All heavy atoms as TSV, in Angstrom:
chain	resi	resn	atom	element	x	y	z
A	1	MET	N	N	77.726	122.561	98.985
A	1	MET	CA	C	77.212	122.078	97.724
A	1	MET	C	C	75.702	122.070	97.801
A	1	MET	O	O	75.126	121.907	98.857
A	1	MET	CB	C	77.744	120.679	97.431
A	1	MET	CG	C	79.249	120.625	97.380
A	1	MET	SD	S	80.014	119.432	96.262
A	1	MET	CE	C	79.050	119.398	94.828
A	2	THR	N	N	75.096	122.215	96.673
A	2	THR	CA	C	73.641	122.131	96.607
A	2	THR	C	C	73.269	120.880	95.820
A	2	THR	O	O	73.992	120.459	94.919
A	2	THR	CB	C	73.042	123.379	95.950
A	2	THR	OG1	O	73.630	123.564	94.660
A	2	THR	CG2	C	73.306	124.617	96.797
A	3	TYR	N	N	72.137	120.305	96.190
A	3	TYR	CA	C	71.699	119.047	95.587
A	3	TYR	C	C	70.280	119.163	95.053
A	3	TYR	O	O	69.449	119.860	95.628
A	3	TYR	CB	C	71.745	117.922	96.624
A	3	TYR	CG	C	73.147	117.572	97.060
A	3	TYR	CD1	C	73.786	118.280	98.068
A	3	TYR	CD2	C	73.832	116.533	96.461
A	3	TYR	CE1	C	75.073	117.968	98.461
A	3	TYR	CE2	C	75.121	116.208	96.847
A	3	TYR	CZ	C	75.723	116.928	97.846
A	3	TYR	OH	O	76.992	116.619	98.229
A	4	GLU	N	N	70.010	118.473	93.949
A	4	GLU	CA	C	68.673	118.308	93.409
A	4	GLU	C	C	68.531	116.844	93.024
A	4	GLU	O	O	69.406	116.285	92.366
A	4	GLU	CB	C	68.462	119.198	92.176
A	4	GLU	CG	C	68.354	120.670	92.504
A	4	GLU	CD	C	68.134	121.514	91.260
A	4	GLU	OE1	O	67.931	120.953	90.166
A	4	GLU	OE2	O	68.189	122.749	91.394
A	5	ASN	N	N	67.441	116.215	93.440
A	5	ASN	CA	C	67.205	114.790	93.163
A	5	ASN	C	C	68.389	113.936	93.618
A	5	ASN	O	O	68.840	113.042	92.910
A	5	ASN	CB	C	66.915	114.555	91.677
A	5	ASN	CG	C	65.666	115.262	91.235
A	5	ASN	OD1	O	64.693	115.336	91.981
A	5	ASN	ND2	N	65.677	115.803	90.032
A	6	PHE	N	N	68.929	114.258	94.786
A	6	PHE	CA	C	70.024	113.512	95.419
A	6	PHE	C	C	71.340	113.563	94.648
A	6	PHE	O	O	72.223	112.746	94.862
A	6	PHE	CB	C	69.609	112.053	95.661
A	6	PHE	CG	C	68.361	111.923	96.466
A	6	PHE	CD1	C	67.137	111.670	95.858
A	6	PHE	CD2	C	68.379	112.102	97.840
A	6	PHE	CE1	C	65.979	111.567	96.592
A	6	PHE	CE2	C	67.223	112.006	98.586
A	6	PHE	CZ	C	66.021	111.734	97.966
A	7	ALA	N	N	71.496	114.516	93.742
A	7	ALA	CA	C	72.736	114.666	92.982
A	7	ALA	C	C	73.223	116.109	93.106
A	7	ALA	O	O	72.423	117.034	93.162
A	7	ALA	CB	C	72.504	114.325	91.510
A	8	PRO	N	N	74.537	116.304	93.151
A	8	PRO	CA	C	75.045	117.675	93.255
A	8	PRO	C	C	74.757	118.481	91.997
A	8	PRO	O	O	74.846	117.969	90.883
A	8	PRO	CB	C	76.547	117.500	93.459
A	8	PRO	CG	C	76.850	116.126	92.996
A	8	PRO	CD	C	75.603	115.315	93.148
A	9	VAL	N	N	74.393	119.726	92.176
A	9	VAL	CA	C	74.132	120.623	91.053
A	9	VAL	C	C	75.458	121.058	90.426
A	9	VAL	O	O	75.563	121.171	89.213
A	9	VAL	CB	C	73.326	121.856	91.524
A	9	VAL	CG1	C	73.184	122.888	90.411
A	9	VAL	CG2	C	71.966	121.438	92.050
A	10	GLN	N	N	76.476	121.277	91.249
A	10	GLN	CA	C	77.774	121.698	90.741
A	10	GLN	C	C	78.470	120.511	90.077
A	10	GLN	O	O	78.611	119.472	90.679
A	10	GLN	CB	C	78.663	122.241	91.877
A	10	GLN	CG	C	78.157	123.515	92.493
A	10	GLN	CD	C	77.064	123.279	93.535
A	10	GLN	OE1	O	76.787	122.153	93.898
A	10	GLN	NE2	N	76.445	124.341	93.996
A	11	THR	N	N	78.900	120.704	88.841
A	11	THR	CA	C	79.558	119.618	88.117
A	11	THR	C	C	81.078	119.697	88.216
A	11	THR	O	O	81.769	118.747	87.881
A	11	THR	CB	C	79.177	119.648	86.627
A	11	THR	OG1	O	79.523	120.937	86.093
A	11	THR	CG2	C	77.691	119.393	86.451
A	12	ASN	N	N	81.584	120.846	88.661
A	12	ASN	CA	C	83.024	120.997	88.807
A	12	ASN	C	C	83.288	122.180	89.721
A	12	ASN	O	O	82.368	122.893	90.111
A	12	ASN	CB	C	83.691	121.202	87.446
A	12	ASN	CG	C	85.107	120.683	87.433
A	12	ASN	OD1	O	85.823	120.748	88.430
A	12	ASN	ND2	N	85.544	120.162	86.299
A	13	PHE	N	N	84.546	122.425	90.049
A	13	PHE	CA	C	84.888	123.466	91.002
A	13	PHE	C	C	84.518	124.865	90.525
A	13	PHE	O	O	84.288	125.747	91.321
A	13	PHE	CB	C	86.374	123.413	91.353
A	13	PHE	CG	C	86.728	122.236	92.213
A	13	PHE	CD1	C	87.586	121.263	91.749
A	13	PHE	CD2	C	86.188	122.101	93.476
A	13	PHE	CE1	C	87.912	120.171	92.541
A	13	PHE	CE2	C	86.508	121.028	94.275
A	13	PHE	CZ	C	87.359	120.061	93.803
A	14	HIS	N	N	84.485	125.091	89.208
A	14	HIS	CA	C	84.165	126.436	88.729
A	14	HIS	C	C	82.722	126.835	89.049
A	14	HIS	O	O	82.386	128.007	89.051
A	14	HIS	CB	C	84.444	126.558	87.225
A	14	HIS	CG	C	83.475	125.827	86.359
A	14	HIS	ND1	N	83.503	124.451	86.214
A	14	HIS	CD2	C	82.449	126.276	85.613
A	14	HIS	CE1	C	82.533	124.092	85.402
A	14	HIS	NE2	N	81.876	125.167	85.019
A	15	LEU	N	N	81.869	125.874	89.332
A	15	LEU	CA	C	80.482	126.160	89.693
A	15	LEU	C	C	80.247	126.145	91.200
A	15	LEU	O	O	79.151	126.447	91.654
A	15	LEU	CB	C	79.545	125.136	89.042
A	15	LEU	CG	C	79.498	125.162	87.521
A	15	LEU	CD1	C	78.627	124.029	87.004
A	15	LEU	CD2	C	78.974	126.497	87.030
A	16	PHE	N	N	81.261	125.782	91.952
A	16	PHE	CA	C	81.121	125.673	93.396
A	16	PHE	C	C	81.613	126.946	94.059
A	16	PHE	O	O	82.762	127.339	93.888
A	16	PHE	CB	C	81.921	124.476	93.910
A	16	PHE	CG	C	81.866	124.318	95.400
A	16	PHE	CD1	C	80.717	123.865	96.012
A	16	PHE	CD2	C	82.942	124.644	96.186
A	16	PHE	CE1	C	80.649	123.717	97.389
A	16	PHE	CE2	C	82.897	124.498	97.557
A	16	PHE	CZ	C	81.743	124.040	98.152
A	17	GLU	N	N	80.726	127.614	94.784
A	17	GLU	CA	C	81.135	128.811	95.505
A	17	GLU	C	C	81.665	128.396	96.866
A	17	GLU	O	O	80.938	127.804	97.661
A	17	GLU	CB	C	79.964	129.773	95.674
A	17	GLU	CG	C	80.375	131.070	96.315
A	17	GLU	CD	C	79.250	132.085	96.387
A	17	GLU	OE1	O	78.325	132.000	95.566
A	17	GLU	OE2	O	79.307	132.947	97.257
A	18	ALA	N	N	82.924	128.698	97.102
A	18	ALA	CA	C	83.561	128.308	98.351
A	18	ALA	C	C	82.932	129.040	99.530
A	18	ALA	O	O	82.411	130.145	99.390
A	18	ALA	CB	C	85.058	128.598	98.290
A	19	MET	N	N	83.017	128.409	100.689
A	19	MET	CA	C	82.508	129.018	101.905
A	19	MET	C	C	83.346	130.238	102.258
A	19	MET	O	O	84.561	130.208	102.182
A	19	MET	CB	C	82.555	127.998	103.048
A	19	MET	CG	C	81.996	128.517	104.353
A	19	MET	SD	S	82.117	127.319	105.686
A	19	MET	CE	C	81.011	126.053	105.105
A	20	ARG	N	N	82.680	131.296	102.626
A	20	ARG	CA	C	83.362	132.517	103.055
A	20	ARG	C	C	83.623	132.435	104.555
A	20	ARG	O	O	82.976	131.693	105.282
A	20	ARG	CB	C	82.515	133.745	102.749
A	20	ARG	CG	C	82.149	133.869	101.287
A	20	ARG	CD	C	83.368	134.245	100.481
A	20	ARG	NE	N	82.972	134.494	99.096
A	20	ARG	CZ	C	83.647	134.072	98.064
A	20	ARG	NH1	N	84.741	133.376	98.232
A	20	ARG	NH2	N	83.256	134.339	96.854
A	21	PHE	N	N	84.575	133.229	105.006
A	21	PHE	CA	C	84.970	133.196	106.405
A	21	PHE	C	C	83.776	133.437	107.325
A	21	PHE	O	O	83.612	132.753	108.332
A	21	PHE	CB	C	86.069	134.226	106.655
A	21	PHE	CG	C	86.652	134.143	108.030
A	21	PHE	CD1	C	87.518	133.114	108.366
A	21	PHE	CD2	C	86.341	135.077	108.994
A	21	PHE	CE1	C	88.061	133.018	109.634
A	21	PHE	CE2	C	86.875	134.993	110.258
A	21	PHE	CZ	C	87.731	133.967	110.577
A	22	HIS	N	N	82.924	134.381	106.982
A	22	HIS	CA	C	81.779	134.686	107.850
A	22	HIS	C	C	80.731	133.568	107.861
A	22	HIS	O	O	79.861	133.538	108.712
A	22	HIS	CB	C	81.144	136.029	107.448
A	22	HIS	CG	C	80.383	135.985	106.157
A	22	HIS	ND1	N	80.999	136.113	104.932
A	22	HIS	CD2	C	79.067	135.815	105.907
A	22	HIS	CE1	C	80.083	136.034	103.975
A	22	HIS	NE2	N	78.908	135.850	104.530
A	23	GLN	N	N	80.807	132.644	106.915
A	23	GLN	CA	C	79.866	131.526	106.850
A	23	GLN	C	C	80.386	130.289	107.575
A	23	GLN	O	O	79.636	129.352	107.817
A	23	GLN	CB	C	79.596	131.150	105.390
A	23	GLN	CG	C	78.956	132.262	104.590
A	23	GLN	CD	C	78.971	131.958	103.111
A	23	GLN	OE1	O	79.977	131.505	102.575
A	23	GLN	NE2	N	77.845	132.203	102.450
A	24	ALA	N	N	81.674	130.278	107.896
A	24	ALA	CA	C	82.291	129.100	108.496
A	24	ALA	C	C	81.875	128.948	109.960
A	24	ALA	O	O	81.726	129.939	110.672
A	24	ALA	CB	C	83.808	129.211	108.415
A	25	PRO	N	N	81.680	127.719	110.391
A	25	PRO	CA	C	81.361	127.503	111.810
A	25	PRO	C	C	82.593	127.762	112.675
A	25	PRO	O	O	83.727	127.744	112.193
A	25	PRO	CB	C	80.971	126.024	111.863
A	25	PRO	CG	C	81.698	125.414	110.717
A	25	PRO	CD	C	81.749	126.471	109.656
A	26	GLU	N	N	82.371	128.005	113.928
A	26	GLU	CA	C	83.480	128.192	114.856
A	26	GLU	C	C	84.239	126.871	114.995
A	26	GLU	O	O	83.632	125.809	115.149
A	26	GLU	CB	C	82.973	128.635	116.222
A	26	GLU	CG	C	84.075	128.843	117.224
A	26	GLU	CD	C	83.546	129.247	118.593
A	26	GLU	OE1	O	82.323	129.296	118.788
A	26	GLU	OE2	O	84.387	129.500	119.460
A	27	ILE	N	N	85.540	126.946	114.914
A	27	ILE	CA	C	86.382	125.763	115.047
A	27	ILE	C	C	87.277	125.960	116.258
A	27	ILE	O	O	87.980	126.965	116.358
A	27	ILE	CB	C	87.240	125.535	113.790
A	27	ILE	CG1	C	86.326	125.328	112.578
A	27	ILE	CG2	C	88.187	124.363	113.974
A	27	ILE	CD1	C	87.050	125.303	111.264
A	28	ILE	N	N	87.244	125.016	117.156
A	28	ILE	CA	C	88.063	125.081	118.362
A	28	ILE	C	C	89.109	123.973	118.285
A	28	ILE	O	O	88.769	122.804	118.132
A	28	ILE	CB	C	87.201	124.910	119.626
A	28	ILE	CG1	C	86.163	126.036	119.701
A	28	ILE	CG2	C	88.079	124.883	120.866
A	28	ILE	CD1	C	85.136	125.840	120.790
A	29	VAL	N	N	90.362	124.352	118.369
A	29	VAL	CA	C	91.465	123.397	118.312
A	29	VAL	C	C	92.115	123.353	119.688
A	29	VAL	O	O	92.445	124.389	120.253
A	29	VAL	CB	C	92.506	123.804	117.249
A	29	VAL	CG1	C	93.664	122.828	117.232
A	29	VAL	CG2	C	91.848	123.907	115.893
A	30	LYS	N	N	92.275	122.151	120.207
A	30	LYS	CA	C	92.898	121.990	121.512
A	30	LYS	C	C	94.066	121.024	121.390
A	30	LYS	O	O	93.957	119.982	120.769
A	30	LYS	CB	C	91.893	121.436	122.536
A	30	LYS	CG	C	90.737	122.377	122.811
A	30	LYS	CD	C	89.812	121.799	123.847
A	30	LYS	CE	C	88.675	122.751	124.146
A	30	LYS	NZ	N	87.789	122.216	125.188
A	31	GLY	N	N	95.178	121.397	121.990
A	31	GLY	CA	C	96.328	120.506	122.035
A	31	GLY	C	C	96.360	119.784	123.365
A	31	GLY	O	O	96.006	120.341	124.402
A	32	LEU	N	N	96.739	118.519	123.330
A	32	LEU	CA	C	96.831	117.743	124.562
A	32	LEU	C	C	98.184	117.952	125.215
A	32	LEU	O	O	99.220	117.888	124.550
A	32	LEU	CB	C	96.635	116.254	124.267
A	32	LEU	CG	C	95.306	115.857	123.661
A	32	LEU	CD1	C	95.302	114.364	123.342
A	32	LEU	CD2	C	94.167	116.190	124.598
A	33	GLU	N	N	98.178	118.191	126.486
A	33	GLU	CA	C	99.430	118.332	127.219
A	33	GLU	C	C	99.769	116.982	127.847
A	33	GLU	O	O	99.192	116.583	128.843
A	33	GLU	CB	C	99.287	119.408	128.290
A	33	GLU	CG	C	99.087	120.796	127.711
A	33	GLU	CD	C	99.034	121.864	128.784
A	33	GLU	OE1	O	99.642	121.681	129.855
A	33	GLU	OE2	O	98.387	122.885	128.546
A	34	LEU	N	N	100.680	116.273	127.211
A	34	LEU	CA	C	101.051	114.941	127.682
A	34	LEU	C	C	102.414	114.939	128.356
A	34	LEU	O	O	102.983	113.888	128.614
A	34	LEU	CB	C	101.046	113.951	126.516
A	34	LEU	CG	C	99.702	113.801	125.805
A	34	LEU	CD1	C	99.839	112.900	124.589
A	34	LEU	CD2	C	98.658	113.249	126.745
A	35	GLY	N	N	102.934	116.112	128.606
A	35	GLY	CA	C	104.253	116.200	129.215
A	35	GLY	C	C	105.310	116.420	128.163
A	35	GLY	O	O	105.142	116.120	126.990
A	36	GLY	N	N	106.398	116.966	128.569
A	36	GLY	CA	C	107.484	117.227	127.632
A	36	GLY	C	C	107.225	118.483	126.818
A	36	GLY	O	O	106.248	119.200	127.012
A	37	GLU	N	N	108.110	118.730	125.881
A	37	GLU	CA	C	108.027	119.922	125.053
A	37	GLU	C	C	106.962	119.752	123.968
A	37	GLU	O	O	106.873	118.711	123.320
A	37	GLU	CB	C	109.389	120.173	124.403
A	37	GLU	CG	C	109.454	121.437	123.590
A	37	GLU	CD	C	110.823	121.621	122.957
A	37	GLU	OE1	O	111.773	120.959	123.398
A	37	GLU	OE2	O	110.922	122.413	122.024
A	38	VAL	N	N	106.143	120.782	123.774
A	38	VAL	CA	C	105.122	120.758	122.723
A	38	VAL	C	C	105.761	121.270	121.442
A	38	VAL	O	O	106.325	122.354	121.396
A	38	VAL	CB	C	103.912	121.640	123.107
A	38	VAL	CG1	C	102.905	121.670	121.984
A	38	VAL	CG2	C	103.274	121.129	124.383
A	39	ARG	N	N	105.666	120.471	120.366
A	39	ARG	CA	C	106.228	120.856	119.070
A	39	ARG	C	C	105.261	120.449	117.971
A	39	ARG	O	O	104.576	119.447	118.068
A	39	ARG	CB	C	107.561	120.152	118.823
A	39	ARG	CG	C	108.626	120.414	119.847
A	39	ARG	CD	C	109.944	119.718	119.494
A	39	ARG	NE	N	109.793	118.362	118.998
A	39	ARG	CZ	C	109.919	117.264	119.730
A	39	ARG	NH1	N	110.192	117.354	121.002
A	39	ARG	NH2	N	109.775	116.073	119.199
A	40	GLY	N	N	105.232	121.212	116.907
A	40	GLY	CA	C	104.530	120.820	115.698
A	40	GLY	C	C	103.026	120.755	115.794
A	40	GLY	O	O	102.397	119.994	115.073
A	41	ILE	N	N	102.412	121.566	116.634
A	41	ILE	CA	C	100.960	121.478	116.759
A	41	ILE	C	C	100.238	122.061	115.545
A	41	ILE	O	O	99.076	121.776	115.306
A	41	ILE	CB	C	100.484	122.140	118.072
A	41	ILE	CG1	C	99.072	121.682	118.406
A	41	ILE	CG2	C	100.580	123.654	117.977
A	41	ILE	CD1	C	98.663	121.954	119.818
A	42	GLY	N	N	100.922	122.853	114.723
A	42	GLY	CA	C	100.287	123.465	113.571
A	42	GLY	C	C	100.297	122.614	112.316
A	42	GLY	O	O	99.659	122.951	111.332
A	43	GLU	N	N	101.008	121.509	112.307
A	43	GLU	CA	C	101.155	120.721	111.092
A	43	GLU	C	C	100.103	119.642	110.843
A	43	GLU	O	O	100.003	119.165	109.725
A	43	GLU	CB	C	102.539	120.062	111.046
A	43	GLU	CG	C	103.664	121.028	110.764
A	43	GLU	CD	C	104.150	121.746	112.007
A	43	GLU	OE1	O	103.715	121.386	113.109
A	43	GLU	OE2	O	104.960	122.669	111.883
A	44	PRO	N	N	99.307	119.197	111.805
A	44	PRO	CA	C	98.384	118.090	111.526
A	44	PRO	C	C	97.474	118.264	110.312
A	44	PRO	O	O	97.197	117.290	109.628
A	44	PRO	CB	C	97.574	117.964	112.815
A	44	PRO	CG	C	98.509	118.416	113.872
A	44	PRO	CD	C	99.285	119.545	113.224
A	45	PRO	N	N	97.003	119.468	109.967
A	45	PRO	CA	C	96.149	119.571	108.780
A	45	PRO	C	C	96.906	119.429	107.461
A	45	PRO	O	O	96.291	119.244	106.421
A	45	PRO	CB	C	95.558	120.976	108.878
A	45	PRO	CG	C	95.837	121.457	110.235
A	45	PRO	CD	C	97.022	120.709	110.725
A	46	VAL	N	N	98.230	119.505	107.464
A	46	VAL	CA	C	98.996	119.527	106.225
A	46	VAL	C	C	99.082	118.172	105.512
A	46	VAL	O	O	98.899	118.107	104.296
A	46	VAL	CB	C	100.410	120.108	106.478
A	46	VAL	CG1	C	101.268	120.049	105.230
A	46	VAL	CG2	C	100.297	121.539	106.979
A	47	PRO	N	N	99.358	117.052	106.192
A	47	PRO	CA	C	99.553	115.783	105.470
A	47	PRO	C	C	98.412	115.356	104.541
A	47	PRO	O	O	98.687	114.829	103.466
A	47	PRO	CB	C	99.768	114.760	106.588
A	47	PRO	CG	C	100.363	115.553	107.693
A	47	PRO	CD	C	99.674	116.900	107.616
A	48	PRO	N	N	97.140	115.584	104.863
A	48	PRO	CA	C	96.083	115.150	103.931
A	48	PRO	C	C	95.996	115.973	102.656
A	48	PRO	O	O	95.325	115.573	101.711
A	48	PRO	CB	C	94.790	115.315	104.742
A	48	PRO	CG	C	95.201	115.444	106.158
A	48	PRO	CD	C	96.582	116.009	106.146
A	49	ALA	N	N	96.686	117.111	102.578
A	49	ALA	CA	C	96.563	117.974	101.402
A	49	ALA	C	C	97.087	117.298	100.137
A	49	ALA	O	O	96.445	117.363	99.087
A	49	ALA	CB	C	97.285	119.298	101.649
A	50	ALA	N	N	98.241	116.657	100.203
A	50	ALA	CA	C	98.824	116.032	99.013
A	50	ALA	C	C	97.961	114.888	98.482
A	50	ALA	O	O	97.670	114.847	97.277
A	50	ALA	CB	C	100.249	115.563	99.294
A	51	PRO	N	N	97.494	113.949	99.317
A	51	PRO	CA	C	96.619	112.900	98.787
A	51	PRO	C	C	95.297	113.450	98.238
A	51	PRO	O	O	94.781	112.945	97.241
A	51	PRO	CB	C	96.360	111.989	99.989
A	51	PRO	CG	C	97.468	112.265	100.939
A	51	PRO	CD	C	97.877	113.679	100.700
A	52	ALA	N	N	94.777	114.503	98.866
A	52	ALA	CA	C	93.536	115.099	98.361
A	52	ALA	C	C	93.757	115.696	96.980
A	52	ALA	O	O	92.931	115.519	96.073
A	52	ALA	CB	C	93.035	116.158	99.337
A	53	LEU	N	N	94.885	116.380	96.790
A	53	LEU	CA	C	95.190	116.947	95.485
A	53	LEU	C	C	95.445	115.841	94.462
A	53	LEU	O	O	94.992	115.924	93.320
A	53	LEU	CB	C	96.394	117.879	95.572
A	53	LEU	CG	C	96.822	118.553	94.274
A	53	LEU	CD1	C	95.667	119.318	93.641
A	53	LEU	CD2	C	98.005	119.469	94.519
A	54	ALA	N	N	96.130	114.783	94.876
A	54	ALA	CA	C	96.372	113.656	93.963
A	54	ALA	C	C	95.056	113.028	93.518
A	54	ALA	O	O	94.891	112.681	92.345
A	54	ALA	CB	C	97.261	112.617	94.634
A	55	ASN	N	N	94.108	112.901	94.428
A	55	ASN	CA	C	92.799	112.355	94.057
A	55	ASN	C	C	92.040	113.297	93.132
A	55	ASN	O	O	91.345	112.851	92.215
A	55	ASN	CB	C	91.968	112.067	95.309
A	55	ASN	CG	C	92.403	110.799	95.990
A	55	ASN	OD1	O	92.975	109.914	95.377
A	55	ASN	ND2	N	92.133	110.716	97.287
A	56	ALA	N	N	92.176	114.602	93.343
A	56	ALA	CA	C	91.534	115.568	92.449
A	56	ALA	C	C	92.135	115.490	91.050
A	56	ALA	O	O	91.419	115.563	90.051
A	56	ALA	CB	C	91.663	116.975	93.024
A	57	ILE	N	N	93.466	115.326	90.976
A	57	ILE	CA	C	94.125	115.175	89.671
A	57	ILE	C	C	93.631	113.908	88.984
A	57	ILE	O	O	93.343	113.907	87.785
A	57	ILE	CB	C	95.658	115.162	89.837
A	57	ILE	CG1	C	96.143	116.547	90.274
A	57	ILE	CG2	C	96.349	114.713	88.559
A	57	ILE	CD1	C	97.594	116.585	90.721
A	58	PHE	N	N	93.491	112.819	89.736
A	58	PHE	CA	C	92.977	111.573	89.159
A	58	PHE	C	C	91.549	111.754	88.653
A	58	PHE	O	O	91.203	111.290	87.562
A	58	PHE	CB	C	93.031	110.444	90.181
A	58	PHE	CG	C	92.392	109.178	89.694
A	58	PHE	CD1	C	92.989	108.416	88.696
A	58	PHE	CD2	C	91.183	108.757	90.211
A	58	PHE	CE1	C	92.398	107.252	88.241
A	58	PHE	CE2	C	90.579	107.596	89.758
A	58	PHE	CZ	C	91.192	106.839	88.764
A	59	ALA	N	N	90.717	112.443	89.428
A	59	ALA	CA	C	89.330	112.663	89.008
A	59	ALA	C	C	89.269	113.483	87.722
A	59	ALA	O	O	88.409	113.268	86.875
A	59	ALA	CB	C	88.549	113.358	90.120
A	60	LEU	N	N	90.196	114.410	87.570
A	60	LEU	CA	C	90.215	115.273	86.397
A	60	LEU	C	C	90.837	114.599	85.182
A	60	LEU	O	O	90.318	114.714	84.074
A	60	LEU	CB	C	90.983	116.564	86.720
A	60	LEU	CG	C	91.102	117.583	85.603
A	60	LEU	CD1	C	89.720	118.161	85.283
A	60	LEU	CD2	C	92.047	118.698	86.009
A	61	THR	N	N	91.936	113.881	85.389
A	61	THR	CA	C	92.707	113.356	84.255
A	61	THR	C	C	92.617	111.849	84.072
A	61	THR	O	O	92.953	111.343	83.008
A	61	THR	CB	C	94.201	113.711	84.413
A	61	THR	OG1	O	94.721	113.008	85.547
A	61	THR	CG2	C	94.408	115.204	84.579
A	62	GLY	N	N	92.226	111.121	85.127
A	62	GLY	CA	C	92.237	109.667	85.064
A	62	GLY	C	C	93.621	109.080	85.287
A	62	GLY	O	O	93.823	107.878	85.182
A	63	LYS	N	N	94.592	109.924	85.608
A	63	LYS	CA	C	95.976	109.487	85.808
A	63	LYS	C	C	96.317	109.542	87.293
A	63	LYS	O	O	96.127	110.558	87.947
A	63	LYS	CB	C	96.914	110.412	85.035
A	63	LYS	CG	C	98.370	110.076	85.164
A	63	LYS	CD	C	99.216	111.031	84.349
A	63	LYS	CE	C	100.685	110.661	84.475
A	63	LYS	NZ	N	101.539	111.558	83.710
A	64	ARG	N	N	96.828	108.441	87.834
A	64	ARG	CA	C	97.263	108.407	89.228
A	64	ARG	C	C	98.664	109.013	89.329
A	64	ARG	O	O	99.575	108.609	88.613
A	64	ARG	CB	C	97.311	106.976	89.760
A	64	ARG	CG	C	95.970	106.386	90.024
A	64	ARG	CD	C	95.434	106.891	91.339
A	64	ARG	NE	N	94.148	106.285	91.612
A	64	ARG	CZ	C	93.243	106.815	92.386
A	64	ARG	NH1	N	93.463	107.969	92.976
A	64	ARG	NH2	N	92.108	106.221	92.604
A	65	VAL	N	N	98.808	109.985	90.194
A	65	VAL	CA	C	100.102	110.610	90.437
A	65	VAL	C	C	100.563	110.144	91.805
A	65	VAL	O	O	99.881	110.351	92.802
A	65	VAL	CB	C	99.996	112.149	90.387
A	65	VAL	CG1	C	101.345	112.782	90.622
A	65	VAL	CG2	C	99.411	112.597	89.067
A	66	ARG	N	N	101.712	109.496	91.875
A	66	ARG	CA	C	102.181	108.906	93.118
A	66	ARG	C	C	103.549	109.419	93.543
A	66	ARG	O	O	104.215	108.827	94.372
A	66	ARG	CB	C	102.219	107.387	92.978
A	66	ARG	CG	C	100.860	106.799	92.629
A	66	ARG	CD	C	100.925	105.288	92.575
A	66	ARG	NE	N	99.714	104.701	92.065
A	66	ARG	CZ	C	98.619	104.471	92.752
A	66	ARG	NH1	N	98.569	104.805	94.020
A	66	ARG	NH2	N	97.557	103.918	92.200
A	67	GLU	N	N	103.989	110.530	92.943
A	67	GLU	CA	C	105.309	111.058	93.272
A	67	GLU	C	C	105.230	112.574	93.374
A	67	GLU	O	O	104.570	113.231	92.567
A	67	GLU	CB	C	106.299	110.666	92.173
A	67	GLU	CG	C	107.711	111.098	92.452
A	67	GLU	CD	C	108.659	110.685	91.335
A	67	GLU	OE1	O	108.239	109.998	90.400
A	67	GLU	OE2	O	109.832	111.061	91.418
A	68	LEU	N	N	105.894	113.113	94.396
A	68	LEU	CA	C	105.972	114.561	94.562
A	68	LEU	C	C	107.273	115.065	93.977
A	68	LEU	O	O	108.261	114.345	93.996
A	68	LEU	CB	C	105.892	114.923	96.048
A	68	LEU	CG	C	104.560	114.656	96.716
A	68	LEU	CD1	C	104.679	114.892	98.218
A	68	LEU	CD2	C	103.476	115.522	96.146
A	69	PRO	N	N	107.330	116.261	93.474
A	69	PRO	CA	C	106.220	117.170	93.249
A	69	PRO	C	C	105.365	116.705	92.067
A	69	PRO	O	O	105.845	116.046	91.148
A	69	PRO	CB	C	106.887	118.510	92.961
A	69	PRO	CG	C	108.229	118.161	92.418
A	69	PRO	CD	C	108.615	116.867	93.088
A	70	PHE	N	N	104.093	117.078	92.100
A	70	PHE	CA	C	103.145	116.620	91.087
A	70	PHE	C	C	103.470	117.146	89.693
A	70	PHE	O	O	103.100	116.524	88.702
A	70	PHE	CB	C	101.717	117.037	91.457
A	70	PHE	CG	C	101.188	116.325	92.666
A	70	PHE	CD1	C	100.384	116.988	93.562
A	70	PHE	CD2	C	101.477	114.996	92.906
A	70	PHE	CE1	C	99.882	116.345	94.680
A	70	PHE	CE2	C	100.988	114.345	94.020
A	70	PHE	CZ	C	100.183	115.018	94.907
A	71	ASN	N	N	104.155	118.283	89.619
A	71	ASN	CA	C	104.440	118.827	88.288
A	71	ASN	C	C	105.449	117.997	87.503
A	71	ASN	O	O	105.707	118.258	86.344
A	71	ASN	CB	C	104.869	120.286	88.371
A	71	ASN	CG	C	106.156	120.497	89.117
A	71	ASN	OD1	O	106.732	119.558	89.667
A	71	ASN	ND2	N	106.611	121.733	89.177
A	72	LYS	N	N	106.039	116.966	88.124
A	72	LYS	CA	C	106.864	116.008	87.368
A	72	LYS	C	C	105.987	115.194	86.424
A	72	LYS	O	O	106.450	114.756	85.373
A	72	LYS	CB	C	107.577	115.034	88.308
A	72	LYS	CG	C	108.712	115.608	89.090
A	72	LYS	CD	C	109.327	114.501	89.947
A	72	LYS	CE	C	110.501	114.973	90.746
A	72	LYS	NZ	N	111.064	113.884	91.571
A	73	SER	N	N	104.731	114.961	86.818
A	73	SER	CA	C	103.843	114.096	86.061
A	73	SER	C	C	102.688	114.824	85.391
A	73	SER	O	O	102.092	114.298	84.458
A	73	SER	CB	C	103.244	113.041	86.991
A	73	SER	OG	O	104.235	112.336	87.662
A	74	VAL	N	N	102.372	116.029	85.868
A	74	VAL	CA	C	101.196	116.743	85.379
A	74	VAL	C	C	101.601	118.147	84.977
A	74	VAL	O	O	102.321	118.830	85.707
A	74	VAL	CB	C	100.104	116.833	86.480
A	74	VAL	CG1	C	98.908	117.609	85.992
A	74	VAL	CG2	C	99.703	115.448	86.927
A	75	ASN	N	N	101.143	118.582	83.812
A	75	ASN	CA	C	101.393	119.945	83.359
A	75	ASN	C	C	100.237	120.816	83.828
A	75	ASN	O	O	99.112	120.683	83.361
A	75	ASN	CB	C	101.512	119.992	81.821
A	75	ASN	CG	C	101.831	121.374	81.331
A	75	ASN	OD1	O	102.046	122.302	82.102
A	75	ASN	ND2	N	101.866	121.514	80.013
A	76	PHE	N	N	100.491	121.726	84.769
A	76	PHE	CA	C	99.443	122.555	85.341
A	76	PHE	C	C	99.178	123.817	84.540
A	76	PHE	O	O	98.331	124.612	84.910
A	76	PHE	CB	C	99.792	122.931	86.787
A	76	PHE	CG	C	99.716	121.755	87.729
A	76	PHE	CD1	C	100.870	121.129	88.173
A	76	PHE	CD2	C	98.494	121.278	88.169
A	76	PHE	CE1	C	100.797	120.047	89.038
A	76	PHE	CE2	C	98.414	120.205	89.022
A	76	PHE	CZ	C	99.567	119.589	89.455
A	77	ALA	N	N	99.901	124.018	83.454
A	77	ALA	CA	C	99.725	125.245	82.648
A	77	ALA	C	C	98.498	125.176	81.792
A	77	ALA	O	O	97.944	124.218	81.447
A	77	ALA	CB	C	100.941	125.474	81.785
């Protein structure tokens, strides 16, 4: 995001240019070996996605969505 006078210039996502792969910093992911079988190491980033989307819907509509799937409460068309 870019800022002027301590406020973001982008007012919504349509004005925000997402980071491209070549611009992203190197990310190193390490799994801890605590013994036993390793399972589910790829899922940790998934749980925050739903609350983040729910907060984005609230910011856009002013309506709190607390039940999945979100299309029960919000028309995305």
